[in-house]
N, C-alpha and C positions, 0 to 999 in steps of 0.2 A: 347330526350336524346340518344346519340349514344355511343357505346363502342369502345374504341381503345385499341388494345392489350389485355392483360390478366386482368389487374386490374385497368385500368384508365377509368374513365367516364368523358366525356366532354359534357357540356350543352351549347347550343347556348346563346350568349349574356353574357358570363361570364365576359367579360371586364367591364361590368357595375357594377359588385359587387367586382371586384378585382382592387384596386388602383395600377396602374402600372407605375406611373410617376417617381418612383425612378430608373427605368431602363435607363432613359434618359441621354444622354451626351450633346446634343444640344437642345436648347429651341427656339421656334418661337417667334420673336418679330415683332409685327405689327406696321407699320407706318400708323397711323390712318388718317393722312393728305393725304396720297397717295392712301389709300383704297377707291374703288368705290362701296363697299357694294354689290358686285356681288354674294356673298355667295359661290363661288366655293371652298373656303377653308373648309367651313362647309360641303359641299356636298361630297368632296373627302376624308375627314379625316376618316381613317379606324377605329378609336376608338371613333368617334362622340364627340370629345372633344373641337371642335371649336364652339363657340356660340356667338350670338349677345347680348351684354350687354350695355344698355344705348346708342344704336345706333352704337356701335363699336364691331368688332369681336375680341374676346379674347380667348386664349386657356385655358382649364381647366387643370392646371398643375398636378392635382392629377392623371390624366389618360393619358396625352400626353406622348408618348414614344420618341418624337423628331425625327420622321422618315423623316420629311421635305417634305412630299407630299403636304401639304398646301402651302409651299413656292414655290414648283415646279409648282403648278397649278395656282398660282396667276398671272393674266394677266398684272398687273401693277408692279409686283416685290415689292409689299408692305410688304411682309413677309420675314424677314431675319432669318436664323438659326444661332444662336450664341452659342458659348461654354458656358455651364452653370457653374456658380461658385457655388460650394456647401459648 
């Protein structure tokens, strides 16, 4: 645990206990037919919210902030960031 400033304490891995999906404007949509299951989206996701479920990669939208790194790293362009309708 590290201290930042006078009164704030930041613990590593806090994103696992804080559901941050509500911050998102864009949501990743995976074209499962185009996906080659390379897992780069899962590897590069800074919030570890991309997971393989039943053989397909899907984002955990409770934690996904919509940063688009998964879409940027996908070598097949199988992930598109689309404006989320709330």
